[in-house]
TIDODREN-183157 format. One record per residue (C-alpha): residue number from 1; x, y, z. Coordinates in pm, whole numbers, always signed. Each point is the difference from the previous one (the first is absolute). Example, Ala and Ser with C-alpha at 12.3 -4.5 7.8 and 13.67 -1.06 7.14 Angstrom:
% residues 2
<r num="1" x="+1230" y="-450" z="+780"/>
<r num="2" x="+137" y="+344" z="-66"/>
***
This chain:
% residues 127
<r num="1" x="-1959" y="+637" z="+214"/>
<r num="2" x="-221" y="-116" z="-224"/>
<r num="3" x="-252" y="+238" z="-150"/>
<r num="4" x="-277" y="-119" z="-248"/>
<r num="5" x="-280" y="+237" z="-79"/>
<r num="6" x="-314" y="-59" z="-107"/>
<r num="7" x="+54" y="-181" z="-330"/>
<r num="8" x="+213" y="-241" z="+190"/>
<r num="9" x="+334" y="+202" z="-110"/>
<r num="10" x="+327" y="+14" z="+180"/>
<r num="11" x="+187" y="+328" z="+111"/>
<r num="12" x="+326" y="-7" z="-174"/>
<r num="13" x="+334" y="+219" z="+1"/>
<r num="14" x="+255" y="-9" z="-247"/>
<r num="15" x="+398" y="+59" z="+186"/>
<r num="16" x="+208" y="+256" z="-26"/>
<r num="17" x="+285" y="-85" z="+207"/>
<r num="18" x="+185" y="-268" z="+177"/>
<r num="19" x="-23" y="-270" z="-177"/>
<r num="20" x="-215" y="-108" z="-299"/>
<r num="21" x="-18" y="+369" z="-119"/>
<r num="22" x="-277" y="+13" z="-336"/>
<r num="23" x="-167" y="-358" z="+223"/>
<r num="24" x="-385" y="-21" z="+116"/>
<r num="25" x="-94" y="-133" z="+374"/>
<r num="26" x="-223" y="-1" z="+252"/>
<r num="27" x="+81" y="+318" z="+189"/>
<r num="28" x="+259" y="-115" z="+278"/>
<r num="29" x="+323" y="+64" z="+272"/>
<r num="30" x="+153" y="-151" z="+293"/>
<r num="31" x="-130" y="+0" z="+365"/>
<r num="32" x="+273" y="+218" z="+203"/>
<r num="33" x="+159" y="-157" z="+280"/>
<r num="34" x="-244" y="-29" z="+281"/>
<r num="35" x="-311" y="+164" z="-208"/>
<r num="36" x="-320" y="-233" z="+1"/>
<r num="37" x="-68" y="-184" z="-331"/>
<r num="38" x="-362" y="+187" z="-85"/>
<r num="39" x="+185" y="+351" z="+89"/>
<r num="40" x="+284" y="-61" z="-217"/>
<r num="41" x="-271" y="-85" z="-307"/>
<r num="42" x="-221" y="+266" z="+38"/>
<r num="43" x="+311" y="+202" z="+32"/>
<r num="44" x="+154" y="-106" z="-303"/>
<r num="45" x="-286" y="+22" z="-186"/>
<r num="46" x="-84" y="+359" z="+68"/>
<r num="47" x="+385" y="+133" z="-91"/>
<r num="48" x="+13" y="-213" z="-353"/>
<r num="49" x="-392" y="+119" z="-49"/>
<r num="50" x="-110" y="+288" z="+146"/>
<r num="51" x="-317" y="-245" z="+127"/>
<r num="52" x="-59" y="-41" z="+392"/>
<r num="53" x="-184" y="-354" z="+21"/>
<r num="54" x="-176" y="-175" z="+246"/>
<r num="55" x="+128" y="-372" z="+40"/>
<r num="56" x="-197" y="-296" z="-25"/>
<r num="57" x="+110" y="-377" z="+12"/>
<r num="58" x="+279" y="-186" z="-145"/>
<r num="59" x="-3" y="-102" z="-338"/>
<r num="60" x="+335" y="-171" z="-66"/>
<r num="61" x="+289" y="-105" z="+145"/>
<r num="62" x="+324" y="-96" z="-180"/>
<r num="63" x="+368" y="-72" z="+13"/>
<r num="64" x="+179" y="+199" z="-218"/>
<r num="65" x="+309" y="-124" z="-202"/>
<r num="66" x="+26" y="+237" z="-253"/>
<r num="67" x="+299" y="+162" z="+108"/>
<r num="68" x="+193" y="-271" z="+175"/>
<r num="69" x="+237" y="+322" z="+203"/>
<r num="70" x="-283" y="+40" z="+173"/>
<r num="71" x="-291" y="-281" z="+33"/>
<r num="72" x="-326" y="+152" z="+157"/>
<r num="73" x="-336" y="-76" z="+140"/>
<r num="74" x="-327" y="+178" z="-203"/>
<r num="75" x="-272" y="+63" z="+166"/>
<r num="76" x="-282" y="+206" z="-212"/>
<r num="77" x="-317" y="+133" z="+162"/>
<r num="78" x="-286" y="+94" z="-150"/>
<r num="79" x="-89" y="+326" z="+66"/>
<r num="80" x="-274" y="+303" z="-90"/>
<r num="81" x="+75" y="+323" z="-104"/>
<r num="82" x="-85" y="+267" z="+306"/>
<r num="83" x="+152" y="+290" z="-112"/>
<r num="84" x="+285" y="+186" z="-178"/>
<r num="85" x="+74" y="+140" z="-309"/>
<r num="86" x="+126" y="-303" z="-242"/>
<r num="87" x="+351" y="+143" z="-172"/>
<r num="88" x="+345" y="-159" z="-109"/>
<r num="89" x="+323" y="+63" z="+268"/>
<r num="90" x="+366" y="-80" z="+9"/>
<r num="91" x="-74" y="-371" z="-51"/>
<r num="92" x="-275" y="-17" z="-221"/>
<r num="93" x="-40" y="+239" z="-314"/>
<r num="94" x="-338" y="-158" z="-92"/>
<r num="95" x="-281" y="-139" z="+147"/>
<r num="96" x="-334" y="-203" z="-216"/>
<r num="97" x="-274" y="-203" z="+83"/>
<r num="98" x="+24" y="-355" z="-183"/>
<r num="99" x="-160" y="-324" z="-21"/>
<r num="100" x="+168" y="-267" z="+199"/>
<r num="101" x="-20" y="-191" z="-298"/>
<r num="102" x="+143" y="+280" z="-248"/>
<r num="103" x="+291" y="+107" z="+191"/>
<r num="104" x="+273" y="+289" z="-193"/>
<r num="105" x="+292" y="-187" z="-99"/>
<r num="106" x="+300" y="+20" z="+134"/>
<r num="107" x="-136" y="-122" z="+412"/>
<r num="108" x="+291" y="+81" z="+212"/>
<r num="109" x="-83" y="-297" z="+226"/>
<r num="110" x="-74" y="-343" z="-81"/>
<r num="111" x="-224" y="-40" z="+327"/>
<r num="112" x="-198" y="+326" z="-57"/>
<r num="113" x="-78" y="-235" z="-347"/>
<r num="114" x="-81" y="-300" z="+260"/>
<r num="115" x="-220" y="+230" z="+195"/>
<r num="116" x="-186" y="+171" z="-356"/>
<r num="117" x="-45" y="-350" z="-145"/>
<r num="118" x="-209" y="-127" z="+320"/>
<r num="119" x="-150" y="+299" z="+31"/>
<r num="120" x="-144" y="-64" z="-392"/>
<r num="121" x="-30" y="-328" z="+41"/>
<r num="122" x="-260" y="-44" z="+329"/>
<r num="123" x="-94" y="+393" z="-120"/>
<r num="124" x="+50" y="+86" z="+395"/>
<r num="125" x="-164" y="+361" z="+75"/>
<r num="126" x="+130" y="+76" z="+371"/>
<r num="127" x="-161" y="-75" z="+284"/>
***
């Protein structure tokens, strides 16, 4: 989910579990078998950030080759916060707002850097 605030900053989280502990990412997760992709994105975002979002249009789609043992396709949706309380979780120990052209380091996934670079270059905002 790509959540952009009024200042053009993107919500990112620092990973505290699984691979890439201590590295930053756009909050993400996996689709469960039989689960709708948009519902999975909404569920994963709420589980990781404590925030409830309304899903918008597709922001980006990229192939993920950073883990050769688990090749995936990433789909990033624009979203707007409609409820909840932003908080760290079992998967993220910190969340924060960052300018897309100045993300924290290190970033966990090369494709997140591509999404942020596209946002920065085009100054895209959610529809």
